[in-house]
N, C-alpha and C positions, 0 to 999 in steps of 0.2 A: 127542438132537439131531434125529434124523429126524422124530420125532413132532411136535416144535415146528415144524419146517419145514412139514410137511404141514398142521398146524393153521393156520399163517399163510397158506399157499397157499389153503386152504379158505375162510378168512375173506375174503381178497381176491377169490376167485371169486364168493362170495355177494354181496359188496358190488358187484361189477361187474354181476351179474345184476339186482340191485335198481336200480342206477343206470340201466341200459338200460330197464327197465320203466317207471320214472318218466319218462324222456325220451320214450319211445314214447307214454305216456299224455298227456303235455303236448303233443306234436306232434299227436296225434289231436284233442285238445280245441281246439287252435288252428285246425286244418283245419275242424272242424265250425263253429267260431265264424265263420270267414271265409265258409263256404258258406251259412250261415243268416242272416247280417246283410245288411241292405239296402245296395246300393252307394251310395257318396257321389257324387252327380252334380252337385256344385257346380262 
């Protein structure tokens, strides 16, 4: 029982780390896009 619980906790932890990295990557990409595109002066 304890092994199963540790396995589930490990999987959830890895999934959280992956989700955080994906979010950080998307945020950085959006920031670079905003910083490098010409302003819309209409």
